[in-house]
SEFIMAR-169731 format. One record per residue: residue in three letters; z, x, y of N, C-alpha, C in turn. Coordinates in Angstrom, 1 decimal. Layout:
<pts>
+------+--------+--------+--------+--------+--------+--------+--------+--------+--------+
| rest |    n.z |    n.x |    n.y |   ca.z |   ca.x |   ca.y |    c.z |    c.x |    c.y |
+------+--------+--------+--------+--------+--------+--------+--------+--------+--------+
|  ALA |      Z |      X |      Y |      Z |      X |      Y |      Z |      X |      Y |
...
+------+--------+--------+--------+--------+--------+--------+--------+--------+--------+
</pts>
This chain:
<pts>
+------+--------+--------+--------+--------+--------+--------+--------+--------+--------+
| rest |    n.z |    n.x |    n.y |   ca.z |   ca.x |   ca.y |    c.z |    c.x |    c.y |
+------+--------+--------+--------+--------+--------+--------+--------+--------+--------+
|  UNK |  -30.3 |  126.5 |  -30.7 |  -29.2 |  125.8 |  -31.4 |  -27.9 |  125.2 |  -30.8 |
|  UNK |  -27.5 |  124.3 |  -31.0 |  -26.3 |  123.8 |  -30.6 |  -25.1 |  124.6 |  -31.2 |
|  UNK |  -24.2 |  124.8 |  -30.1 |  -23.0 |  125.6 |  -30.6 |  -21.7 |  124.5 |  -30.4 |
|  UNK |  -20.7 |  124.8 |  -31.4 |  -19.6 |  123.8 |  -31.1 |  -18.8 |  124.6 |  -29.8 |
|  UNK |  -17.9 |  124.0 |  -29.1 |  -16.9 |  124.2 |  -28.2 |  -15.8 |  124.9 |  -28.8 |
|  UNK |  -15.3 |  126.1 |  -27.9 |  -14.3 |  126.9 |  -28.2 |  -13.2 |  126.4 |  -27.8 |
|  UNK |  -12.0 |  125.9 |  -29.2 |  -11.1 |  125.5 |  -29.1 |   -9.9 |  126.1 |  -29.7 |
|  UNK |   -9.1 |  126.3 |  -28.6 |   -8.0 |  127.3 |  -28.9 |   -6.4 |  127.0 |  -28.2 |
|  UNK |   -5.6 |  127.2 |  -28.8 |   -4.1 |  126.8 |  -28.4 |   -3.3 |  128.0 |  -27.4 |
|  UNK |   -2.6 |  127.6 |  -26.7 |   -2.0 |  128.6 |  -25.8 |   -1.0 |  128.1 |  -24.9 |
|  UNK |   -0.2 |  129.0 |  -24.5 |    1.2 |  128.7 |  -24.0 |    1.1 |  129.3 |  -22.3 |
|  UNK |    1.7 |  128.2 |  -21.5 |    1.7 |  128.7 |  -20.1 |    2.9 |  129.4 |  -19.8 |
|  UNK |    2.7 |  130.7 |  -19.6 |    4.1 |  131.7 |  -19.2 |    3.8 |  132.1 |  -17.9 |
|  UNK |    4.6 |  132.1 |  -17.1 |    4.7 |  132.7 |  -16.0 |    6.4 |  133.3 |  -15.4 |
|  UNK |    6.4 |  133.5 |  -14.2 |    8.1 |  134.2 |  -13.9 |    9.2 |  132.9 |  -14.0 |
|  UNK |    8.8 |  131.7 |  -13.5 |    9.5 |  130.7 |  -13.5 |   10.1 |  130.2 |  -14.8 |
|  UNK |    8.8 |  130.0 |  -15.8 |    9.1 |  129.5 |  -17.4 |   10.0 |  130.9 |  -18.0 |
|  UNK |    9.7 |  132.2 |  -17.8 |   10.4 |  133.0 |  -17.9 |   11.9 |  133.1 |  -17.7 |
|  UNK |   12.3 |  132.9 |  -16.5 |   13.6 |  132.9 |  -16.2 |   14.4 |  131.6 |  -16.8 |
|  UNK |   13.7 |  130.4 |  -16.8 |   14.1 |  129.3 |  -17.5 |   14.4 |  129.5 |  -19.2 |
|  UNK |   13.3 |  130.4 |  -19.4 |   13.8 |  130.7 |  -21.0 |   14.9 |  131.7 |  -21.0 |
|  UNK |   14.9 |  132.8 |  -20.2 |   16.0 |  133.4 |  -20.2 |   17.6 |  132.9 |  -19.9 |
|  UNK |   17.6 |  132.0 |  -19.1 |   19.0 |  131.1 |  -18.9 |   19.3 |  130.6 |  -20.0 |
|  UNK |   18.4 |  129.7 |  -20.5 |   18.6 |  128.9 |  -21.5 |   19.1 |  129.6 |  -22.9 |
|  UNK |   18.3 |  130.9 |  -23.0 |   18.9 |  131.6 |  -24.3 |   20.4 |  132.3 |  -23.9 |
|  UNK |   20.7 |  132.6 |  -22.7 |   22.0 |  133.1 |  -22.6 |   22.9 |  132.0 |  -22.5 |
|  UNK |   22.4 |  130.8 |  -22.4 |   23.6 |  129.8 |  -22.8 |   23.8 |  129.2 |  -24.2 |
|  UNK |   23.1 |  129.9 |  -24.8 |   23.2 |  129.1 |  -26.3 |   24.4 |  130.1 |  -26.7 |
|  UNK |   25.1 |  129.3 |  -27.7 |   26.2 |  129.8 |  -28.7 |   25.9 |  130.6 |  -29.8 |
|  UNK |   26.1 |  131.7 |  -29.8 |   25.6 |  132.7 |  -30.9 |   26.6 |  133.3 |  -31.9 |
|  UNK |   27.8 |  132.2 |  -31.9 |   29.0 |  132.6 |  -32.7 |   28.6 |  132.1 |  -34.3 |
|  UNK |   27.5 |  131.2 |  -34.6 |   27.1 |  131.4 |  -35.8 |   26.6 |  132.6 |  -36.5 |
|  UNK |   26.3 |  133.6 |  -35.7 |   25.8 |  134.7 |  -36.6 |   26.9 |  135.6 |  -36.8 |
|  UNK |   28.1 |  135.0 |  -37.1 |   29.1 |  136.1 |  -37.6 |   28.9 |  136.2 |  -39.2 |
|  UNK |   27.9 |  135.6 |  -39.5 |   27.9 |  135.8 |  -41.2 |   27.3 |  137.2 |  -41.7 |
|  UNK |   27.6 |  137.4 |  -43.2 |   27.2 |  138.9 |  -43.3 |   25.8 |  138.8 |  -43.8 |
|  UNK |   25.1 |  137.7 |  -44.2 |   24.1 |  137.4 |  -44.4 |   22.7 |  137.9 |  -43.7 |
|  UNK |   22.2 |  139.0 |  -43.4 |   21.3 |  139.3 |  -42.4 |   19.7 |  138.4 |  -42.4 |
|  UNK |   19.6 |  138.2 |  -43.3 |   18.3 |  137.4 |  -43.3 |   18.8 |  135.8 |  -42.6 |
|  UNK |   19.9 |  135.3 |  -43.1 |   20.3 |  134.1 |  -42.7 |   20.5 |  134.2 |  -40.5 |
|  UNK |   21.2 |  135.1 |  -40.6 |   21.1 |  135.3 |  -39.1 |   19.8 |  135.5 |  -38.3 |
|  UNK |   18.7 |  136.2 |  -38.9 |   17.5 |  136.3 |  -38.4 |   16.9 |  135.1 |  -38.3 |
|  UNK |   16.9 |  134.5 |  -39.4 |   16.3 |  133.1 |  -39.3 |   16.7 |  132.1 |  -38.1 |
|  UNK |   18.1 |  132.3 |  -38.1 |   19.0 |  131.5 |  -37.2 |   18.6 |  132.0 |  -35.7 |
|  UNK |   18.2 |  132.9 |  -35.3 |   17.9 |  133.8 |  -34.1 |   16.4 |  133.2 |  -33.7 |
|  UNK |   15.5 |  133.3 |  -34.8 |   13.9 |  133.0 |  -34.6 |   14.0 |  131.7 |  -34.4 |
|  UNK |   14.7 |  130.3 |  -35.1 |   14.7 |  129.2 |  -35.0 |   14.7 |  129.0 |  -33.1 |
|  UNK |   16.2 |  129.4 |  -33.1 |   16.6 |  129.1 |  -31.5 |   15.9 |  129.4 |  -30.5 |
|  UNK |   15.3 |  131.0 |  -30.8 |   14.1 |  131.3 |  -29.8 |   12.9 |  130.5 |  -29.7 |
|  UNK |   12.2 |  130.2 |  -30.9 |   11.1 |  129.4 |  -30.9 |   11.5 |  127.7 |  -30.3 |
|  UNK |   12.6 |  127.3 |  -30.6 |   12.9 |  125.9 |  -30.0 |   13.1 |  126.1 |  -28.6 |
|  UNK |   13.6 |  126.9 |  -27.9 |   13.8 |  127.2 |  -26.3 |   12.3 |  127.4 |  -26.1 |
|  UNK |   11.4 |  128.3 |  -26.4 |   10.1 |  128.6 |  -26.1 |    9.2 |  127.2 |  -26.0 |
|  UNK |    9.6 |  126.5 |  -27.4 |    8.6 |  125.3 |  -27.3 |    9.2 |  124.5 |  -26.4 |
|  UNK |   10.1 |  124.3 |  -26.0 |   10.7 |  123.2 |  -24.9 |   10.3 |  123.4 |  -23.2 |
|  UNK |   10.2 |  124.9 |  -23.1 |    9.7 |  125.5 |  -21.7 |    8.6 |  125.7 |  -21.6 |
|  UNK |    7.9 |  126.1 |  -22.7 |    6.4 |  126.4 |  -22.6 |    5.7 |  125.9 |  -24.0 |
|  UNK |    5.6 |  124.6 |  -23.8 |    4.8 |  123.9 |  -25.1 |    3.6 |  124.5 |  -25.3 |
|  UNK |    3.1 |  124.4 |  -26.4 |    1.4 |  124.8 |  -26.9 |    0.8 |  123.8 |  -26.3 |
|  UNK |   -0.4 |  124.2 |  -25.5 |   -1.3 |  123.4 |  -25.0 |   -2.7 |  123.5 |  -25.7 |
|  UNK |   -3.4 |  122.9 |  -26.1 |   -4.9 |  122.8 |  -26.7 |   -6.0 |  122.9 |  -25.4 |
|  UNK |   -6.9 |  124.1 |  -25.4 |   -7.8 |  124.1 |  -24.3 |   -9.1 |  124.3 |  -24.6 |
|  UNK |  -10.3 |  123.5 |  -24.2 |  -11.6 |  123.6 |  -24.8 |  -12.5 |  124.1 |  -23.7 |
|  UNK |  -13.2 |  125.1 |  -24.5 |  -14.2 |  125.9 |  -23.5 |  -15.6 |  125.2 |  -24.0 |
|  UNK |  -16.5 |  124.5 |  -23.2 |  -17.5 |  123.7 |  -23.7 |  -18.6 |  125.1 |  -24.2 |
|  UNK |  -19.5 |  124.5 |  -25.3 |  -20.5 |  125.5 |  -25.6 |  -21.3 |  126.2 |  -24.6 |
|  UNK |  -21.5 |  125.5 |  -23.7 |  -22.7 |  126.5 |  -22.4 |  -21.7 |  127.6 |  -21.9 |
|  UNK |  -20.3 |  127.3 |  -21.5 |  -19.8 |  128.5 |  -21.4 |  -19.3 |  129.7 |  -22.1 |
|  UNK |  -19.8 |  129.4 |  -23.3 |  -19.0 |  130.2 |  -24.5 |  -20.2 |  131.4 |  -24.7 |
|  UNK |  -19.8 |  132.6 |  -24.5 |  -20.6 |  133.9 |  -24.7 |  -21.2 |  134.1 |  -26.0 |
|  UNK |  -22.4 |  133.9 |  -26.6 |  -22.7 |  134.0 |  -27.9 |  -22.8 |  135.3 |  -28.2 |
|  UNK |  -23.6 |  136.4 |  -27.3 |  -23.5 |  137.8 |  -27.5 |  -23.1 |  138.5 |  -26.2 |
|  UNK |  -22.4 |  139.7 |  -26.7 |  -21.8 |  140.0 |  -25.4 |  -22.8 |  140.9 |  -24.5 |
|  UNK |  -24.0 |  141.2 |  -25.0 |  -25.0 |  141.4 |  -24.0 |  -25.7 |  140.5 |  -23.2 |
|  UNK |  -25.6 |  139.4 |  -23.6 |  -26.0 |  137.9 |  -22.6 |  -25.5 |  137.8 |  -21.5 |
|  UNK |  -25.8 |  138.4 |  -20.4 |  -25.2 |  138.1 |  -19.1 |  -25.5 |  136.5 |  -18.4 |
|  UNK |  -25.2 |  136.2 |  -17.7 |  -25.2 |  135.0 |  -16.8 |  -27.0 |  134.7 |  -16.5 |
|  UNK |  -27.0 |  136.1 |  -15.8 |  -28.6 |  135.9 |  -15.0 |  -29.6 |  135.9 |  -16.3 |
|  UNK |  -29.2 |  136.7 |  -17.4 |  -30.4 |  136.6 |  -18.7 |  -30.4 |  135.2 |  -19.1 |
|  UNK |  -29.2 |  134.5 |  -19.3 |  -29.1 |  133.3 |  -19.7 |  -29.9 |  132.3 |  -18.7 |
|  UNK |  -29.8 |  132.3 |  -17.6 |  -30.3 |  131.6 |  -16.3 |  -32.1 |  132.1 |  -16.9 |
|  UNK |  -32.6 |  133.1 |  -16.9 |  -33.8 |  133.5 |  -17.1 |  -34.3 |  132.9 |  -18.2 |
|  UNK |  -33.7 |  132.7 |  -19.3 |  -33.9 |  132.3 |  -20.4 |  -34.0 |  130.7 |  -20.3 |
|  UNK |  -33.2 |  130.0 |  -20.0 |  -33.7 |  128.6 |  -19.2 |  -34.9 |  128.4 |  -18.6 |
|  UNK |  -35.2 |  129.5 |  -17.7 |  -36.3 |  129.0 |  -17.0 |  -37.5 |  129.6 |  -17.8 |
|  UNK |  -37.4 |  130.5 |  -18.7 |  -38.7 |  130.6 |  -19.3 |  -38.9 |  129.2 |  -20.4 |
|  UNK |  -37.8 |  128.7 |  -20.7 |  -38.2 |  127.4 |  -21.5 |  -38.8 |  126.3 |  -20.8 |
|  UNK |  -38.6 |  126.3 |  -19.4 |  -39.0 |  125.2 |  -18.5 |  -40.5 |  125.8 |  -18.5 |
|  UNK |  -41.0 |  127.1 |  -18.3 |  -42.2 |  127.6 |  -17.9 |  -43.1 |  127.1 |  -19.2 |
|  UNK |  -42.4 |  127.3 |  -20.5 |  -43.2 |  127.1 |  -21.9 |  -43.6 |  125.6 |  -22.0 |
|  UNK |  -42.7 |  124.7 |  -21.4 |  -43.0 |  123.4 |  -21.9 |  -43.7 |  123.2 |  -20.8 |
|  UNK |  -44.0 |  123.6 |  -19.5 |  -45.2 |  123.1 |  -18.7 |  -46.6 |  123.8 |  -19.1 |
|  UNK |  -46.7 |  124.7 |  -19.8 |  -47.8 |  125.3 |  -20.1 |  -48.3 |  125.0 |  -21.3 |
|  UNK |  -47.3 |  124.1 |  -22.0 |  -47.9 |  123.4 |  -23.5 |  -49.2 |  122.5 |  -23.4 |
|  UNK |  -50.1 |  122.7 |  -24.0 |  -51.5 |  121.9 |  -23.8 |  -52.4 |  122.6 |  -22.8 |
|  UNK |  -52.1 |  123.5 |  -21.9 |  -53.1 |  123.9 |  -21.1 |  -54.0 |  124.9 |  -21.7 |
|  UNK |  -55.0 |  125.7 |  -21.0 |  -56.0 |  126.4 |  -21.3 |  -55.2 |  128.2 |  -20.9 |
|  UNK |  -55.7 |  128.9 |  -21.7 |  -55.1 |  129.9 |  -21.3 |  -55.1 |  130.5 |  -20.2 |
|  UNK |  -56.3 |  130.0 |  -19.4 |  -56.6 |  130.6 |  -17.9 |  -56.1 |  129.7 |  -17.2 |
|  UNK |  -55.3 |  128.9 |  -17.0 |  -54.4 |  128.0 |  -16.2 |  -53.5 |  128.8 |  -15.8 |
|  UNK |  -52.9 |  128.3 |  -14.2 |  -52.0 |  129.3 |  -13.5 |  -50.7 |  129.0 |  -14.2 |
|  UNK |  -50.6 |  127.7 |  -15.1 |  -49.1 |  127.3 |  -15.7 |  -49.0 |  128.4 |  -16.8 |
|  UNK |  -50.0 |  128.6 |  -17.8 |  -50.0 |  129.4 |  -18.8 |  -49.7 |  131.1 |  -18.2 |
|  UNK |  -50.8 |  131.3 |  -17.2 |  -50.5 |  132.8 |  -16.6 |  -49.2 |  133.3 |  -16.2 |
|  UNK |  -48.6 |  131.8 |  -15.4 |  -47.2 |  132.0 |  -14.9 |  -46.1 |  132.5 |  -16.1 |
|  UNK |  -46.3 |  131.5 |  -17.1 |  -45.5 |  131.7 |  -18.2 |  -45.4 |  133.2 |  -19.1 |
|  UNK |  -46.7 |  133.7 |  -18.9 |  -47.1 |  135.1 |  -19.7 |  -46.4 |  136.2 |  -18.9 |
|  UNK |  -46.7 |  136.0 |  -17.8 |  -46.2 |  136.9 |  -16.7 |  -44.5 |  137.0 |  -16.6 |
|  UNK |  -43.9 |  135.7 |  -16.5 |  -42.5 |  135.8 |  -16.5 |  -42.0 |  136.2 |  -18.0 |
|  UNK |  -42.6 |  135.9 |  -19.1 |  -42.1 |  136.1 |  -20.3 |  -42.0 |  137.5 |  -20.9 |
|  UNK |  -43.2 |  138.6 |  -20.1 |  -43.5 |  140.0 |  -20.1 |  -42.0 |  140.6 |  -19.4 |
|  UNK |  -41.9 |  140.0 |  -18.1 |  -40.8 |  140.6 |  -17.2 |  -39.7 |  140.3 |  -18.0 |
|  UNK |  -39.3 |  138.9 |  -18.6 |  -37.9 |  138.5 |  -19.4 |  -37.8 |  139.6 |  -20.3 |
|  UNK |  -38.8 |  139.6 |  -21.2 |  -38.7 |  140.8 |  -22.5 |  -38.0 |  142.0 |  -21.8 |
|  UNK |  -38.7 |  142.8 |  -20.8 |  -38.3 |  143.9 |  -20.4 |  -36.8 |  143.9 |  -20.4 |
|  UNK |  -36.6 |  142.8 |  -19.5 |  -35.1 |  142.7 |  -19.1 |  -34.2 |  142.8 |  -20.1 |
|  UNK |  -34.6 |  142.1 |  -21.0 |  -33.8 |  142.0 |  -22.4 |  -33.6 |  143.3 |  -23.0 |
|  UNK |  -34.6 |  143.7 |  -23.2 |  -34.5 |  145.3 |  -23.9 |  -33.7 |  146.3 |  -22.8 |
|  UNK |  -33.6 |  146.2 |  -21.8 |  -32.8 |  147.4 |  -21.0 |  -31.5 |  146.7 |  -21.3 |
+------+--------+--------+--------+--------+--------+--------+--------+--------+--------+
</pts>
């Protein structure tokens, strides 16, 4: 099955951007918060903080290709690699007789792979 890539938004925060944000917030004139309306003051604070964060740490979109997305938590990279190897062996043994070396190798690896998955 084809799976879609994983797309998500994130911000890059590090010590340097954190310091820049703190400096910018300390330079803001907070005198407009003298209002008695608590909700208006809260909205002003949130807007100013969001503007500073957006300026110094803008949102970025990252995409992880489908082949690197873990479908199930128990599927390790080794199991995924073995699964691909099993698919290749299956394609090689198609159309061959049951006693052919390709078919025997496929059945042997399939049994081994099944045991590993169950563990």
